[in-house]
N, C-alpha and C positions, 0 to 999 in steps of 0.2 A: 548688548542689546538683545532683548527677547523677541522672538518672532511671534507676533500675535495671531498668525494664521494657524499655528499648530495648537492643537488641543489634545488633552489626554483621552478624552472620550473617543476621538477618531483614531487613536493609536498612531500609526505611522502616516496616515493620510493628512493632507493639508485641508484647508477650509473649502476650497472649491472642488475637491475630488471625492466628496461623499456620494459616490455614485451607487447605482443599483447593485453593482457587483460587490462593493464593499459592505453594503447593508445585507446582502445575501450571505456573504461569508460570516459576518458577525452574528446573523440570526442562526445559521446552521452549525457553526463551530464554536459559538460562545458557550460558556458554562450555564447549564440549566439544571436546577435541582430536580426538576420533574423527570428529566432523562435519567439521572442517577437513580431516582426512585423507581422508575420503570424497569431498569436493569435489576434492581433488587427484587421487585415483584416477579419478574420473569424467572429469576433463579429460584424463588419460592414456589412458583407454579410448576416449574420443571421437577423440583424435588418432591412435590406432593404426588405426582403421577405414579401409577403402578399398573399392574396387569388388570386389577379389578376397577381402577379408576384411570382409563387411558387419556392421553392428551387431547384427543379430539372431543371428548366429552367435556373436559375442562374448558377448552378454548371456545366451544360453541354455546355454552350456557351463558345467559346474560348476567349471571351473578358477578362474574369477574369484571365485566365492564360497568356494572352499576357500582361495585366497590371502588373501582378506579375513578369513576366520575365523582363519587362522594369524597374521596381523598383529595382530588384536585379542587373540588368546590370548597372544602374546608380550608385548604391552604390559600386559595384565592380570596376567601372571605376574611381570613385573618389578615392577609396582606391589604385588603381593602380597608379594614378597620384601622390598621396602624399607619398606612401610607397615605390614604386619602381622607382619613379621619371621618370615614363613613358618610362622605358627601356624594352627591349624585352628579357632579359636574363632569366626571369622566367615566360614567358608568358604561357607555358604549365600548370604550377601550377595554374595560374590565371584562365584559362579556366576551369580547373577541379573544382576550388573553385566556379566559376560562376554557373556551373550546379548542384553542390552539394547544394549551397545555394538556388537555385531555387526549388530543390526537398524538402529541409527543409521548405521553405516558403509554398509550396503547401500542404505538409503533415500537417504542423501545422495549416494552415487555414482550411483544410478539417476536421481535428480532432476537432477543436474548433466548427465548425458548427455542426458536428455530436453530440458532447457533449451537446451543447446548445439545439439541437433538442430533444435529449433524456431526458434532464432535464425538458424541458417544456412540453414534452408529458406525461412522467410517474410520475413526481413529482409534478409539479405545476398544 
């Protein structure tokens, strides 16, 4: 007999235990394509810097953040067209996803740049 309380989307949790903590863990430790893209952008930004183009100049110009927002906007727009069939019934959630993806992209890119900077400064 199959237990109907168990679902694959919940993972190991049962029906009644979809708590705030399990949603928190799924949100922060789930696979996000945007996070991987932010790590790649962070590696590119770190490899671009030089003595004539220091990191503080690259990270303080709005160009990096505008390009990041355009990348996130394009990916969410494509997702909106293919998953929601370009309807407006769920547009509020799509806008929330757009801004949360942008925050994840920026944080993962800045974390990668900071980590690479610390590794090359203190270890290499």
